[in-house]
N, C-alpha and C positions, 0 to 999 in steps of 0.2 A: 572301414568304408564310411565316407561322409553321407549325410542325409540325402544329398543330391545324386548319389550313386557313383561319385568319383572316388578313386583311391586316395587315402590319406598320405601325408608326408612320411609317416612311420612305415607304411607299407612299401612306399617307393624305396626307402632306405634299406628295408629288410630284403626286398627283391634284388637291389643292386649289390648288397653284401653277399647274398647267396650266389649270385651269378659270378662274382669275382672269385669266391672260394671254389666254386665248381670249375671255373676255367683254370685256376691254378692247379688243382688236383689232377685235372685231365692232362695238363702239360707235363706234370711230373710223371704220370702214368705212361704217356707217350715216350718220354725220354728213357725211362727204365725199361720199357718194352723193347725199344730199339737197341739198347745196350745188351739185353738178354738175347735178342735175335742175333746180334753180331758175335756174342760169345758162343752161341750154338754152332755158328758157321766158322769158328776159328780153325785155322789150318794147323795140323800137327807137323812140326818141323823136326827133322832128325839133326842131332848135334854132329855136324860133320862139314864137309866142304859145301854141301848143298845150302847150308845156312848163309855162308858168305855170298854165294851167287844170288840167293833170294833177296838178301838185304841190298845188294848192289843194284838189282833191277827194280826194287820197290821205290815208289815216289818218296823223295826225301830220305831214302835209305832207312826207312822205318816201317815196321809192320804193326798196325794198330793192335791186333789181337792175334796171339799164336799160342800153341800148346807145345811146350818144350819139356822133355823128360831127361833126367840125367842124375848122376851121382853127385853128392855134396862133397866139395873139397874146400878146406879152409884156405884163406888168403895168407894170413900171418899167424896170429895167435888163435888158440881155441879156448873154449870154456870147459872147465872141469866140473864134474858133478859134485854137489855138496855132500852126497851121501854114498854114492856108488864109486868104488875104487876103479881106476883105469877106464872111466867112462867119460868121453870127451865129445863135444858137439859145438855147433855154431849158434844155436838158439837154446836158451834155458829159461824155463818158466817155473817159478816157485809159488805155490798157492797154499794158503792157510784158510780152511773152511770150517766154520763153527756149526755144529749140529746141536739142535735143542728141540724140546717139545714145548709148544705154546697152548695154553688153555683157551678153547673157543667158548666164549660166553653164550653163544647162540645154540650150538649143538651140545654143549657140556661134554666135550671130548678133548683129549690131548692130541694135537696134530703135530706131525714132524715138520720141522722148519730148518733150513740151512742158509747160511749167509757167508759170503767171502769177506773175511776181515782183512786180508792182505794178499796182494798178488804183485809179483815183480817179474818182468821179462827182460832178460839180457840177450844181446845179440852181437855178433862180430861179422865183418864182411866175409862172404863166401862165394864160390863159383859153382855152377852146374857144369859138369864135364861128362863126356861119354863113358859108358860103363866099360867099354873095351879100351885097353891101353894103346898108346901110340898116336891117338888123334890129338892134334894141337889146337882144338877149338874149345873155348870156354865162354860161358855167359855169366857175367857178374850180376849178382842180386843186390840191388842197392837199398831197397826198402821192403824187407821181408815182413815187417809188422803191419804193412798195409793190407796184407792178405786176410781174407775172411777165415779161412781154415788153413792152419800151418801144418797140419798132419803130424803133430808132435807125438813122440813115444813116451809113455809113462815108464820111467826107470826106477822110481821110488814112490812108495805109498804106504803110509802108516797112520793108524787111528789111535789117538791118545785119549782114552776114556777119562772122564772127570770122576774124581773120588770126593764127593761133598761130605761134609760133616753133618751132624744132626741139626745144628743151627742153620747150615746152608739149606738143608732139605725143607725146613720150616719156612725159611725165607723164599724158597722157590715156589712153594704152594701159595704163599701170600701174594707174590708178584705175578704168578701165572706163567712163569718160564722155568723150565727144568733143563739145564745144560746137560748134553750127553757126552760131549767131547769135541776134540779138534782133529780134523783130518789134514795131514801134511802130505803134499803131493809135489813131486818134481818131474817135469816133462822136458824132454830134450829132442833136438833134431841132430842126430849123430852125423859125423862126417866120415868120409872114405879114408881108411888107413891102408895105404898101399903096401907098406912093409911093417912087420912087427918089430918093435924095438927089442933087440936081444941084449941082455945084460952080459957083461964080460964074465968069463969063468971065475976070475979071482974074486969078483964081487959076490957071486953065489957061494963060493967057498968060505969067504969071510962071514957071511950071514949064518952059515951052518956051524962054524967053529968058534967064532968070537963071542964071548959073553956079552950081555946087554950093556954093562957098564964100560966095556972097551970099544964100543962102536962109536962112530962119529956122532956129533950132536944132531945132524939132520936125519940120522937113521933111527934115533930113539923117539918113539912116539908112545902116547898113552893108549889105552884100550879104545876100540872102535866106538865112536860116539861120545868120547870123553870131553870134558870141559877144556877149552883151550887155555884157561888160566891156571887151574890147579892140576890138570891132567890126571885126576883120580876119580872125581864124581862124574856122573852122567849129565849130559846137557838137559836142562829142564826149564829153560826160559826162552821165549820168543821175543826179540826186541823189535818194537815198532816205532818208527815207520820203516826201518831198513829191512826187517824180516829175517835177520840172521838168527840162527839157533846155534849158539856157541858157548854158553856159560851155564853153570849150575846156579841154584838159588843163593848158596852161601857166597859165591864170588860176586854175584850181582849186588848183594847187599853191601859187600865190601868196596864196591866201586866208589871213587870220590865224587862228590857233588860238584857241578852237575854231571849226572851219570851219562856216559857215552859208550857206544858199542865198541868192544875191543877190536873188532875186525875193521870197520869202516870209519870209526870215530864220529859217527853221526849221533846227535842227541837222541836219547831214549825218551819218548813221550808216553809209552805204554808198554806193559809187560804182560804176556800171556803165559800162564804156567802150563807145562807139559808133564804128563805122568807116564812113566815107563812101565809098561805092563808085560 
C-alpha cells in the first residue's frame, strides 16, 4: 500500500494472478464435476439386439457414456503367462517392486519403503461378448489401457528376499538403506475359452511311454523356471529395461558384449539379481 492509500503495482499483479489461478481451478472443477455426474447417470446396456437399436436411435449413432458388461474374447492371438502354464489373456502386466528399509534421521527409526523399478503392460485387441452363447453382438475394446482400473487378476506373485554379505550389511548401515528384496508380480485379464483343447490319445500315449530322449525337440524342456540358455540352472537375473526373467547369472556373464536379452534382443542396461528361496 502506498503512502496515499492507493494499492501498489505489486498488489495489483498479485491480485490479478490469484484471480486467474482461481478461475482456472474453478473451470477444471466444473468440468470434472460434469463428467462425474454424467458417469453416474450412465445407462446400463445389455449386449444383445437392444444395443443395435439404441445406437441406431442415438444422435450420431454414438452413446457418450454407457455401462456394458460381458465376457472377454480374444480377436486373434492371445498373451501367454510368463510363469503360469496354460494361462492366457488379453492384457498382461509384469511388475518388479523393490522393498527396502530407509533410516529416518528425524525419528531415528527404520521405515519400510517400496518402489516400482520396472513395469510393463502388454495388450492385444479383444471383444466383449454376451455370457450366453448364440448372441451375435460384440463390442471391440480399442484402448483398454486408457481405463483407470483394469480389474486385472494376479496370477503369479513371488518375493525374492535379498541375501546380503557382511560387507553389504555394513554398507547398508552407512548409506541408510537396507534392501529387503524384490517382489515379482504378474497380472492378467483372462479371456473366455469356449472349448477346452483336447490332446489326441496318441499324444498322451507317447508322453507316457516314450523316454525323454526319444521325444521331439519341442517336447523336451528343462525344469520349471529354468534358464532358457542352459536349461539347467534356475533363472536369477532380471534384465532391464525389457523386464524379462530368462537367464541365470552364469549365462548372463557369458553373453557377448554388448549384452542383449536372449528373448527380445534388447540391450541390457541394468541387471537385478533374484534369489530363489
